[in-house]
ROSE-4610 file (N, C-alpha, C; in Angstrom, 1 decimal, always signed):
// ROSE-4610
residu = [M/M/M/P/P/P/A/A/A/L/L/L/F/F/F/P/P/P/Q/Q/Q/R/R/R/Q/Q/Q/P/P/P/A/A/A/S/S/S/V/V/V/A/A/A/A/A/A/A/A/A/W/W/W/F/F/F/A/A/A/S/S/S/P/P/P/A/A/A/G/G/G/Q/Q/Q/A/A/A/L/L/L/L/L/L/A/A/A/S/S/S/E/E/E/S/S/S/T/T/T/A/A/A/L/L/L/Q/Q/Q/A/A/A/A/A/A/L/L/L/A/A/A/E/E/E/R/R/R/P/P/P/A/A/A/P/P/P/P/P/P/W/W/W/L/L/L/W/W/W/L/L/L/Q/Q/Q/P/P/P/L/L/L/A/A/A/S/S/S/G/G/G/A/A/A/A/A/A/G/G/G/P/P/P/A/A/A/R/R/R/G/G/G/V/V/V/R/R/R/L/L/L/A/A/A/V/V/V/S/S/S/G/G/G/D/D/D/G/G/G/W/W/W/E/E/E/G/G/G/D/D/D/L/L/L/R/R/R/C/C/C/S/S/S/D/D/D/P/P/P/L/L/L/P/P/P/F/F/F/C/C/C/S/S/S/E/E/E/S/S/S/L/L/L/G/G/G/T/T/T/V/V/V/V/V/V/L/L/L/Q/Q/Q/H/H/H/V/V/V/G/G/G/D/D/D/L/L/L/P/P/P/L/L/L/D/D/D/V/V/V/H/H/H/G/G/G/L/L/L/L/L/L/D/D/D/E/E/E/C/C/C/A/A/A/R/R/R/V/V/V/L/L/L/V/V/V/P/P/P/G/G/G/G/G/G/C/C/C/A/A/A/W/W/W/L/L/L/F/F/F/A/A/A/L/L/L/N/N/N/P/P/P/L/L/L/S/S/S/P/P/P/Y/Y/Y/R/R/R/R/R/R/H/H/H/W/W/W/Y/Y/Y/G/G/G/S/S/S/G/G/G/L/L/L/A/A/A/S/S/S/S/S/S/E/E/E/P/P/P/L/L/L/T/T/T/W/W/W/R/R/R/R/R/R/R/R/R/M/M/M/R/R/R/A/A/A/V/V/V/G/G/G/L/L/L/D/D/D/P/P/P/E/E/E/P/P/P/V/V/V/S/S/S/T/T/T/G/G/G/L/L/L/G/G/G/P/P/P/R/R/R/W/W/W/S/S/S/V/V/V/T/T/T/Q/Q/Q/V/V/V/A/A/A/A/A/A/R/R/R/Q/Q/Q/D/D/D/G/G/G/P/P/P/G/G/G/L/L/L/R/R/R/A/A/A/A/A/A/W/W/W/M/M/M/L/L/L/R/R/R/A/A/A/R/R/R/K/K/K/R/R/R/V/V/V/A/A/A/A/A/A/V/V/V/V/V/V/P/P/P/P/P/P/T/T/T/P/P/P/V/V/V/T/T/T/A/A/A/L/L/L/R/R/R/W/W/W/Q/Q/Q/P/P/P/G/G/G/M/M/M/P/P/P/A/A/A]
num = [1/1/1/2/2/2/3/3/3/4/4/4/5/5/5/6/6/6/7/7/7/8/8/8/9/9/9/10/10/10/11/11/11/12/12/12/13/13/13/14/14/14/15/15/15/16/16/16/17/17/17/18/18/18/19/19/19/20/20/20/21/21/21/22/22/22/23/23/23/24/24/24/25/25/25/26/26/26/27/27/27/28/28/28/29/29/29/30/30/30/31/31/31/32/32/32/33/33/33/34/34/34/35/35/35/36/36/36/37/37/37/38/38/38/39/39/39/40/40/40/41/41/41/42/42/42/43/43/43/44/44/44/45/45/45/46/46/46/47/47/47/48/48/48/49/49/49/50/50/50/51/51/51/52/52/52/53/53/53/54/54/54/55/55/55/56/56/56/57/57/57/58/58/58/59/59/59/60/60/60/61/61/61/62/62/62/63/63/63/64/64/64/65/65/65/66/66/66/67/67/67/68/68/68/69/69/69/70/70/70/71/71/71/72/72/72/73/73/73/74/74/74/75/75/75/76/76/76/77/77/77/78/78/78/79/79/79/80/80/80/81/81/81/82/82/82/83/83/83/84/84/84/85/85/85/86/86/86/87/87/87/88/88/88/89/89/89/90/90/90/91/91/91/92/92/92/93/93/93/94/94/94/95/95/95/96/96/96/97/97/97/98/98/98/99/99/99/100/100/100/101/101/101/102/102/102/103/103/103/104/104/104/105/105/105/106/106/106/107/107/107/108/108/108/109/109/109/110/110/110/111/111/111/112/112/112/113/113/113/114/114/114/115/115/115/116/116/116/117/117/117/118/118/118/119/119/119/120/120/120/121/121/121/122/122/122/123/123/123/124/124/124/125/125/125/126/126/126/127/127/127/128/128/128/129/129/129/130/130/130/131/131/131/132/132/132/133/133/133/134/134/134/135/135/135/136/136/136/137/137/137/138/138/138/139/139/139/140/140/140/141/141/141/142/142/142/143/143/143/144/144/144/145/145/145/146/146/146/147/147/147/148/148/148/149/149/149/150/150/150/151/151/151/152/152/152/153/153/153/154/154/154/155/155/155/156/156/156/157/157/157/158/158/158/159/159/159/160/160/160/161/161/161/162/162/162/163/163/163/164/164/164/165/165/165/166/166/166/167/167/167/168/168/168/169/169/169/170/170/170/171/171/171/172/172/172/173/173/173/174/174/174/175/175/175/176/176/176/177/177/177/178/178/178/179/179/179/180/180/180/181/181/181/182/182/182/183/183/183/184/184/184/185/185/185/186/186/186/187/187/187/188/188/188/189/189/189/190/190/190/191/191/191/192/192/192/193/193/193/194/194/194/195/195/195/196/196/196/197/197/197/198/198/198/199/199/199/200/200/200/201/201/201/202/202/202/203/203/203/204/204/204/205/205/205/206/206/206/207/207/207/208/208/208/209/209/209/210/210/210/211/211/211/212/212/212/213/213/213/214/214/214/215/215/215/216/216/216/217/217/217]
x = [+0.8/+0.0/+0.9/+0.8/+1.6/+1.4/+2.4/+2.3/+1.7/+0.8/+0.2/+1.2/+2.0/+3.1/+4.4/+5.2/+6.4/+7.4/+7.4/+8.4/+8.1/+6.9/+6.6/+7.2/+7.1/+7.5/+6.7/+7.2/+6.3/+5.1/+4.1/+2.8/+3.0/+3.8/+4.0/+4.7/+5.6/+6.3/+5.3/+4.5/+3.5/+2.5/+2.2/+1.2/+1.7/+3.0/+3.6/+3.2/+2.7/+2.3/+1.1/+0.3/-0.8/-0.4/+0.8/+1.3/+1.8/+1.9/+2.3/+1.2/+1.5/+0.4/-0.7/-0.4/-1.4/-2.3/-1.6/-2.3/-3.2/-2.7/-3.5/-4.7/-4.5/-5.7/-6.8/-6.4/-7.4/-8.1/-7.3/-7.9/-8.9/-8.5/-9.3/-10.6/-10.6/-11.7/-12.7/-12.2/-13.0/-13.6/-13.2/-13.5/-15.0/-15.8/-17.2/-17.9/-17.5/-18.1/-17.8/-16.5/-16.1/-16.8/-16.9/-17.6/-19.1/-19.7/-21.1/-21.2/-20.2/-20.2/-20.1/-19.2/-19.0/-20.3/-21.0/-22.2/-23.5/-23.4/-24.6/-25.3/-24.5/-25.1/-24.6/-25.3/-24.7/-24.6/-25.4/-25.4/-24.2/-24.0/-22.9/-21.6/-20.5/-19.2/-18.7/-17.8/-17.2/-15.7/-15.2/-13.7/-13.3/-12.3/-11.8/-10.4/-10.1/-8.7/-8.2/-7.0/-6.5/-5.1/-4.6/-3.2/-2.2/-2.7/-1.8/-2.7/-2.0/-2.7/-3.2/-4.4/-5.1/-5.5/-5.4/-5.9/-7.4/-8.0/-9.5/-10.2/-11.2/-11.9/-13.2/-13.7/-15.0/-16.0/-17.2/-18.2/-17.8/-18.5/-18.1/-18.3/-17.7/-17.9/-17.2/-15.9/-15.2/-13.7/-13.0/-11.6/-11.0/-9.9/-9.1/-7.8/-7.5/-6.2/-5.5/-4.2/-3.5/-2.4/-2.0/-1.0/+0.3/+1.0/+2.2/+3.0/+4.1/+4.9/+4.1/+4.1/+3.3/+1.9/+1.5/+0.2/-0.4/-1.1/-1.9/-1.6/-1.7/-1.6/-2.5/-2.9/-3.8/-4.4/-5.7/-6.4/-5.9/-5.4/-4.7/-3.7/-2.8/-1.8/-2.1/-2.1/-2.5/-1.9/-2.1/-1.8/-3.0/-2.9/-4.0/-3.9/-5.1/-6.4/-6.8/-7.8/-8.2/-8.7/-8.4/-8.8/-10.2/-11.2/-12.6/-13.4/-14.4/-15.3/-16.0/-16.4/-17.2/-18.5/-19.0/-20.3/-20.5/-19.4/-19.5/-19.5/-19.3/-19.1/-20.2/-20.8/-21.8/-21.3/-20.1/-19.5/-18.0/-17.5/-16.1/-15.7/-14.8/-14.4/-12.9/-12.7/-11.4/-11.0/-10.3/-9.8/-8.5/-8.5/-7.3/-6.3/-6.7/-5.8/-5.8/-6.9/-6.9/-6.0/-5.5/-4.6/-3.1/-2.9/-1.6/-1.2/+0.1/+0.5/+0.2/-1.1/-1.5/-2.3/-2.6/-3.5/-4.9/-5.4/-6.7/-7.8/-7.6/-8.6/-8.8/-7.7/-7.7/-8.3/-8.0/-8.5/-10.0/-10.5/-11.9/-12.7/-12.1/-12.6/-12.8/-11.7/-11.8/-12.9/-13.0/-14.0/-15.4/-15.6/-16.9/-17.2/-16.1/-16.3/-16.7/-16.1/-16.4/-17.7/-18.2/-19.5/-20.7/-21.6/-22.9/-23.7/-24.6/-25.5/-26.2/-26.1/-26.7/-25.8/-24.6/-23.6/-23.0/-22.4/-21.9/-20.3/-19.8/-18.4/-18.3/-17.5/-17.3/-15.9/-15.7/-14.4/-14.1/-12.9/-12.4/-11.2/-11.1/-10.0/-9.6/-8.4/-7.9/-8.5/-8.7/-9.3/-8.2/-8.1/-7.0/-7.3/-8.5/-8.8/-8.6/-8.3/-8.2/-6.8/-6.8/-5.5/-4.7/-5.3/-4.6/-3.6/-3.7/-2.8/-1.4/-1.1/+0.2/+0.9/+0.1/+0.7/+1.1/+0.5/+0.9/+1.7/+2.0/+2.8/+4.2/+4.5/+5.8/+5.9/+4.8/+4.7/+4.6/+4.2/+3.9/+2.5/+1.6/+0.2/-0.4/-1.5/-2.2/-3.6/-4.2/-5.6/-6.4/-7.7/-8.6/-9.9/-10.6/-12.0/-13.0/-14.2/-15.2/-15.6/-15.6/-16.0/-15.2/-13.9/-12.9/-13.3/-13.5/-13.8/-15.2/-16.1/-17.4/-17.3/-16.5/-16.3/-15.6/-14.6/-14.0/-14.9/-15.8/-16.7/-17.7/-18.3/-19.2/-18.6/-17.3/-16.7/-16.6/-16.7/-16.6/-17.9/-19.0/-20.4/-20.9/-20.3/-20.8/-21.6/-22.6/-23.4/-23.1/-22.3/-22.0/-23.1/-23.2/-24.2/-23.8/-24.7/-24.4/-23.7/-23.8/-23.2/-22.2/-21.1/-20.1/-20.1/-19.4/-19.4/-18.0/-17.9/-16.6/-16.2/-14.9/-14.5/-13.2/-12.9/-11.6/-11.4/-10.2/-9.9/-9.7/-9.6/-9.4/-7.9/-7.3/-6.0/-5.2/-5.6/-4.9/-4.9/-3.8/-3.7/-4.5/-5.8/-6.7/-7.8/-8.4/-9.5/-10.8/-11.5/-12.8/-13.8/-14.8/-15.7/-16.9/-17.2/-18.4/-18.2/-19.3/-19.2/-20.0/-19.9/-20.6/-21.0/-22.0/-22.4/-21.4/-20.8/-19.8/-18.4/-17.3/-16.0/-15.6/-16.0/-15.6/-14.1/-13.7/-12.2/-11.7/-12.6/-12.1/-11.0/-10.2/-9.0/-9.4/-10.5/-10.9/-12.4/-12.8/-14.2/-14.6/-15.8/-16.3/-17.4/-17.4/-18.4/-18.9/-20.2/-20.8/-21.2/-21.1/-21.5/-22.1/-23.2/-23.8/-23.5/-23.3/-23.1/-24.5/-24.4/-25.6/-26.2/-27.6/-28.3/-28.8/-28.4/-28.9/-30.3/-31.1/-32.5/-32.6/-33.4/-33.5/-34.2/-35.2/-35.9/-35.6/-34.9/-34.6/-35.9/-35.9/-37.1/-37.6/-38.9/-39.5/-39.2/-38.5/-38.2/-39.5/-39.4/-40.5/-40.7/-42.0/-42.3/-42.2/-41.4/-41.2/-42.4/-42.8/-44.0/-43.6/-44.3/-44.0/-45.1/-44.6/-45.6/-46.0/-47.4/-47.9/-48.6/-48.7/-49.3/-50.7/-51.0/-52.3/-52.4/-51.3/-51.4/-51.0/-51.9/-51.6/-50.4/-49.6/-48.4/-48.8]
y = [-1.2/+0.0/+1.2/+2.1/+3.3/+4.3/+4.9/+5.9/+7.2/+7.8/+9.0/+10.2/+10.0/+11.0/+10.3/+10.2/+9.4/+9.8/+11.1/+11.6/+11.1/+10.6/+10.1/+8.7/+8.2/+6.9/+5.9/+4.6/+3.6/+3.3/+2.8/+2.6/+1.7/+0.6/-0.3/+0.3/+1.3/+2.0/+2.9/+3.6/+4.5/+3.6/+2.5/+1.6/+1.1/+1.1/+0.5/+1.3/+2.6/+3.4/+2.7/+2.0/+1.3/+0.2/-0.2/-1.2/-0.6/+0.8/+1.5/+1.5/+1.8/+1.8/+2.8/+4.0/+4.9/+4.3/+3.7/+3.1/+1.9/+1.1/+0.0/+0.4/+1.5/+2.0/+2.5/+3.1/+3.6/+2.4/+1.4/+0.3/-0.5/-0.6/-1.2/-0.5/+0.9/+1.7/+1.5/+1.1/+1.0/-0.4/-1.4/-2.8/-3.0/-2.5/-2.8/-2.2/-1.0/-0.4/-1.2/-1.7/-2.4/-3.7/-4.5/-5.7/-5.5/-4.5/-4.2/-3.9/-3.2/-2.9/-4.2/-5.2/-6.4/-7.3/-7.2/-8.0/-7.4/-6.2/-5.5/-6.3/-6.8/-7.6/-9.0/-9.9/-11.3/-12.2/-11.9/-12.9/-12.7/-11.5/-11.4/-11.4/-11.8/-11.8/-10.3/-10.1/-8.8/-8.8/-7.6/-7.4/-6.4/-6.7/-5.8/-5.5/-4.2/-3.7/-3.0/-3.5/-3.0/-2.4/-1.6/-1.1/-2.2/-3.0/-4.1/-5.4/-6.5/-7.8/-7.9/-8.3/-8.4/-9.8/-10.2/-11.5/-11.5/-10.3/-10.3/-10.9/-11.8/-12.4/-11.7/-11.7/-11.1/-12.2/-11.8/-12.8/-13.7/-14.8/-15.7/-15.1/-15.7/-15.3/-13.9/-13.8/-12.6/-12.8/-11.7/-11.7/-10.5/-10.8/-9.7/-9.6/-8.3/-8.0/-6.9/-6.9/-5.8/-5.4/-4.1/-3.6/-4.3/-4.7/-5.4/-5.0/-4.2/-3.8/-3.0/-3.6/-2.9/-3.6/-4.4/-5.1/-5.3/-6.5/-6.9/-8.3/-8.6/-10.0/-10.2/-11.5/-11.9/-13.2/-13.2/-14.4/-14.9/-14.0/-14.3/-13.2/-13.4/-12.4/-11.9/-10.6/-10.1/-8.6/-8.1/-6.7/-6.1/-4.8/-4.2/-4.5/-4.7/-4.5/-5.7/-5.5/-6.5/-7.7/-8.9/-10.2/-10.6/-9.7/-10.1/-9.7/-10.4/-10.1/-8.8/-8.1/-6.9/-7.3/-6.4/-6.5/-7.9/-8.3/-9.6/-9.5/-8.3/-8.1/-7.2/-7.5/-6.7/-5.6/-5.7/-4.7/-4.7/-3.4/-3.2/-2.3/-2.6/-1.8/-1.3/+0.0/+0.6/+1.1/+0.4/+0.8/+1.5/+2.8/+3.6/+3.4/+2.6/+2.5/+3.7/+4.5/+5.8/+6.9/+6.6/+7.5/+7.2/+6.1/+5.7/+6.4/+6.5/+7.1/+6.2/+6.0/+5.1/+5.9/+5.3/+5.9/+5.7/+6.6/+6.5/+6.6/+7.4/+7.4/+6.1/+5.5/+4.2/+3.1/+3.2/+2.2/+2.4/+3.6/+3.8/+3.3/+3.5/+3.1/+1.5/+0.9/-0.6/-1.1/-0.4/-0.7/-0.6/+0.5/+0.7/-0.4/-0.8/-1.9/-3.2/-3.6/-4.9/-5.0/-3.8/-3.8/-4.1/-4.8/-5.0/-3.7/-3.4/-2.3/-2.2/-1.1/-1.0/-1.5/-2.0/-2.5/-1.3/-1.5/-0.5/-0.5/+0.7/+1.0/+1.7/+1.2/+1.8/+2.3/+3.6/+4.2/+4.6/+4.2/+4.6/+5.5/+6.7/+7.6/+8.4/+8.9/+9.8/+11.2/+11.8/+13.1/+14.2/+15.0/+16.1/+17.1/+17.2/+18.2/+17.7/+16.5/+15.9/+16.2/+16.5/+16.6/+15.3/+14.2/+12.9/+12.8/+13.8/+13.8/+13.9/+14.4/+14.5/+13.2/+12.1/+10.8/+10.2/+10.7/+10.1/+11.1/+12.3/+13.3/+12.7/+12.9/+12.5/+11.0/+10.3/+8.9/+8.6/+9.6/+9.4/+9.2/+9.3/+9.2/+10.5/+10.5/+11.7/+11.6/+12.7/+12.8/+13.8/+13.5/+14.4/+14.5/+15.6/+15.7/+14.9/+14.6/+13.8/+14.5/+15.8/+16.5/+16.1/+16.0/+15.6/+14.2/+13.3/+11.9/+11.8/+12.6/+12.5/+12.9/+13.9/+14.2/+13.1/+12.4/+11.3/+10.2/+9.9/+8.8/+9.1/+10.3/+10.6/+10.4/+10.7/+10.7/+9.3/+8.2/+6.9/+6.1/+6.9/+6.3/+5.8/+6.3/+6.0/+7.2/+6.9/+8.0/+8.0/+8.9/+8.9/+9.5/+9.0/+9.6/+11.0/+11.8/+13.2/+13.4/+12.4/+12.6/+11.4/+11.8/+10.8/+10.5/+9.5/+9.1/+9.3/+9.9/+10.1/+8.9/+8.4/+7.2/+7.5/+6.8/+6.8/+7.9/+7.9/+8.9/+10.3/+11.3/+12.7/+13.1/+12.6/+13.1/+11.9/+11.3/+10.3/+9.0/+8.2/+6.9/+5.9/+5.7/+4.8/+4.4/+3.3/+2.8/+3.4/+4.0/+4.6/+4.0/+3.2/+2.5/+3.4/+4.4/+5.2/+6.0/+6.2/+6.9/+8.2/+9.1/+10.3/+10.7/+11.5/+12.0/+13.1/+13.0/+13.9/+13.6/+13.9/+13.6/+14.3/+15.6/+16.4/+16.4/+16.1/+16.0/+14.6/+13.6/+12.2/+11.9/+10.9/+10.6/+10.1/+9.6/+9.0/+9.3/+9.0/+9.1/+8.0/+7.7/+6.6/+7.1/+6.7/+7.2/+6.0/+5.9/+4.9/+5.5/+4.7/+5.1/+3.9/+4.1/+3.0/+3.2/+2.1/+2.1/+2.4/+3.3/+3.7/+2.6/+2.5/+1.5/+2.1/+1.5/+2.0/+1.5/+2.3/+2.0/+0.9/-0.1/-1.2/-0.5/+0.3/+1.0/+2.5/+3.1/+4.5/+5.3/+6.4/+7.2/+7.8/+7.9/+8.4/+9.9/+10.4/+11.8/+12.7/+13.8/+14.8/+15.3/+15.2/+15.6/+17.1/+17.6/+19.0/+19.6/+20.8/+21.5/+22.1/+21.8/+22.4/+23.4/+24.5/+25.5/+25.1/+25.2/+24.8/+26.1/+26.1/+27.2/+27.5/+28.7/+29.1/+29.0/+28.5/+28.5/+29.8/+30.4/+31.8/+31.7/+32.7/+32.8/+33.1]
z = [+0.0/+0.0/+0.0/-1.0/-1.1/+0.1/+0.6/+1.6/+1.1/+1.8/+1.4/+1.6/+2.7/+3.0/+3.1/+2.0/+2.0/+3.0/+3.5/+4.4/+5.8/+6.1/+7.4/+7.6/+8.9/+9.2/+8.5/+8.3/+7.7/+8.6/+7.9/+8.7/+9.9/+9.7/+10.8/+12.0/+11.7/+12.8/+13.5/+12.8/+13.5/+14.3/+13.7/+14.4/+15.7/+15.9/+17.1/+18.3/+18.1/+19.3/+20.0/+19.3/+19.9/+20.8/+20.8/+21.8/+23.1/+23.1/+24.3/+25.3/+26.6/+27.6/+27.2/+26.6/+26.2/+25.1/+24.1/+23.0/+23.5/+24.4/+24.8/+25.7/+26.4/+27.2/+26.2/+25.1/+24.2/+23.5/+23.0/+22.4/+23.3/+24.6/+25.6/+25.8/+25.7/+25.9/+24.7/+23.5/+22.3/+22.2/+23.0/+22.8/+22.8/+23.7/+23.7/+22.5/+22.1/+20.9/+19.6/+19.6/+18.4/+18.3/+19.4/+19.3/+18.9/+19.4/+19.0/+17.5/+16.9/+15.5/+14.7/+15.1/+14.4/+14.5/+15.6/+15.8/+15.3/+14.7/+14.3/+13.2/+12.2/+11.1/+11.2/+11.8/+12.1/+10.9/+9.8/+8.7/+7.7/+7.1/+6.2/+6.9/+6.3/+7.0/+7.1/+8.0/+8.3/+8.1/+8.0/+7.9/+9.0/+9.8/+10.8/+10.5/+10.2/+9.9/+11.1/+11.6/+12.9/+12.7/+13.6/+13.5/+14.0/+14.9/+15.4/+15.5/+15.4/+15.6/+17.0/+17.2/+18.5/+18.8/+20.1/+20.5/+20.7/+20.7/+20.9/+19.7/+20.0/+19.0/+18.7/+17.5/+17.2/+16.9/+16.6/+16.3/+15.1/+14.9/+13.8/+12.5/+11.4/+10.0/+9.8/+10.2/+9.9/+9.7/+9.2/+9.0/+9.7/+10.4/+11.1/+10.4/+10.1/+9.4/+10.1/+10.3/+10.9/+9.9/+10.0/+9.1/+9.3/+8.2/+8.2/+7.0/+7.1/+6.0/+5.0/+3.7/+2.7/+2.5/+3.4/+3.3/+4.6/+4.7/+5.8/+6.2/+7.5/+7.9/+9.1/+9.3/+10.4/+10.1/+9.9/+9.5/+8.1/+7.3/+6.0/+5.8/+4.8/+4.4/+3.0/+2.9/+1.5/+1.4/+0.2/+0.0/-0.7/-1.1/-1.8/-3.3/-4.0/-3.5/-2.6/-1.7/-0.7/-1.5/-1.0/-1.7/-1.4/-1.5/-1.3/-2.5/-2.8/-3.9/-3.6/-4.7/-4.5/-3.9/-3.0/-2.4/-1.7/-0.9/-0.3/+1.3/+1.8/+3.3/+3.8/+5.0/+5.6/+6.4/+7.0/+7.9/+7.7/+7.6/+7.6/+8.8/+9.6/+10.7/+10.4/+10.4/+10.2/+11.6/+12.3/+13.7/+13.6/+13.5/+13.5/+12.3/+11.3/+10.2/+9.4/+9.5/+8.8/+9.5/+10.7/+11.3/+10.9/+10.2/+9.8/+8.4/+8.1/+6.8/+5.7/+5.3/+4.3/+3.2/+2.1/+1.1/+1.6/+2.4/+3.0/+2.0/+0.9/-0.1/-0.8/-1.1/-1.8/-0.8/+0.5/+1.4/+1.6/+1.7/+1.8/+0.5/-0.6/-1.9/-1.9/-1.4/-1.3/-0.4/+0.8/+1.7/+1.1/+0.4/-0.3/-1.3/-2.0/-3.0/-2.4/-1.3/-0.8/+0.1/+0.4/+1.2/+0.4/+0.9/+0.2/+0.3/-0.7/-0.6/+0.8/+1.5/+2.8/+3.9/+3.6/+4.6/+5.3/+6.4/+7.3/+7.3/+7.3/+7.6/+8.9/+9.8/+11.1/+11.2/+11.4/+11.5/+12.9/+13.4/+14.7/+14.4/+14.9/+14.6/+15.8/+15.8/+16.8/+16.7/+17.9/+17.9/+18.1/+17.1/+17.2/+18.2/+18.7/+19.7/+21.2/+21.3/+22.7/+23.3/+24.6/+25.3/+25.2/+25.0/+24.9/+23.8/+22.8/+21.7/+22.1/+23.3/+23.7/+23.8/+24.0/+24.1/+22.8/+21.7/+20.4/+19.6/+20.2/+19.4/+19.1/+17.8/+17.3/+16.9/+17.0/+16.7/+15.2/+14.4/+13.0/+12.7/+13.7/+13.6/+13.2/+12.4/+12.0/+12.7/+12.7/+13.3/+12.6/+12.4/+11.6/+12.3/+12.2/+12.7/+11.9/+12.4/+11.7/+10.4/+10.3/+9.1/+7.9/+8.1/+7.1/+6.6/+7.5/+7.1/+6.5/+6.9/+6.2/+4.7/+4.4/+3.0/+2.2/+2.9/+2.2/+2.0/+2.9/+2.8/+1.7/+1.7/+0.6/-0.8/-0.9/-2.2/-2.8/-1.9/-2.4/-2.3/-2.1/-2.1/-0.7/+0.3/+1.7/+2.3/+3.0/+3.6/+5.1/+5.7/+7.1/+7.9/+9.2/+10.1/+10.5/+10.9/+11.2/+12.5/+13.4/+14.8/+15.0/+15.5/+15.8/+17.4/+17.8/+19.2/+19.8/+20.9/+21.6/+22.4/+22.3/+23.0/+23.7/+24.8/+25.4/+26.4/+27.0/+28.0/+27.4/+28.3/+27.8/+28.0/+29.1/+29.5/+30.1/+31.1/+31.8/+31.0/+31.2/+30.5/+31.4/+31.0/+31.7/+30.8/+31.0/+30.2/+30.7/+29.7/+29.9/+29.0/+29.6/+28.8/+28.3/+29.1/+28.8/+27.5/+26.7/+25.5/+25.6/+24.6/+24.6/+23.2/+23.0/+21.7/+21.3/+20.1/+19.7/+20.3/+19.6/+20.1/+21.3/+21.4/+22.6/+22.8/+24.0/+24.2/+24.4/+24.0/+24.1/+23.2/+23.5/+22.7/+21.3/+21.1/+19.8/+19.6/+18.3/+18.0/+17.0/+17.0/+16.1/+15.2/+14.0/+13.0/+12.2/+12.0/+11.1/+9.8/+8.7/+7.4/+6.7/+5.9/+5.2/+3.7/+3.0/+1.6/+0.9/+0.0/-0.7/-1.5/-1.5/-2.2/-3.5/-4.6/-5.9/-6.2/-6.7/-7.0/-8.1/-7.9/-8.9/-10.2/-10.0/-11.1/-10.9/-11.9/-11.8/-11.6/-10.8/-10.6/-12.0/-12.1/-13.3/-13.4/-14.5/-14.6/-14.6/-14.1/-14.1/-15.5/-16.0/-17.3/-17.4/-18.4/-18.6/-19.2/-18.8/-19.4/-20.7/-21.7/-23.0/-23.4/-23.9/-24.3/-25.7/-26.0/-27.2/-27.9/-29.2/-29.9/-29.3/-29.0/-28.5/-27.0/-26.3/-24.8/-24.3/-23.5/-22.9/-22.0/-22.0/-21.2/-19.8]
């Protein structure tokens, strides 16, 4: 996967921050919300993209992949494009992989491709407004507000929800399970988006009014 910012550290180096005590506290704070996201659609298989390989298991019928070098490894080893059929997955979770120096536009496009119509993409991202950012400063990680990601999602055919959810601690390195509406000063935020469903029958175009001879203006 090509780096979006070649001058930054490799993605796997930046991802190593999540193995630190501060990173582990944040991932632990997201655990309940993440498991709920994976279990939301039990029938179609899901894909969970992580910054680091995790021992946490998700519901059945899913694939976990973590950043590794120029590709992914976990339940399988691969590189981009993702080795899944188009419109074959019900849920895709991007847990902080968008914070890494990766081609985030290409990654979102791939996620939209593999999602079934009406399927959900869940994004977990670092909050640039949180005091917790002091813990990841200089690690090579990036952070963006939800507004930026909503624009990116819409560009690839995803409809993001208008309100994000704040997750994790604000300052101290500690696990915080409670969530809040909006990112606020939480270390991270979560946003859900659905893949647009194309209409089977295109809508009937509105008949244009034509002026005819003798019709008064």
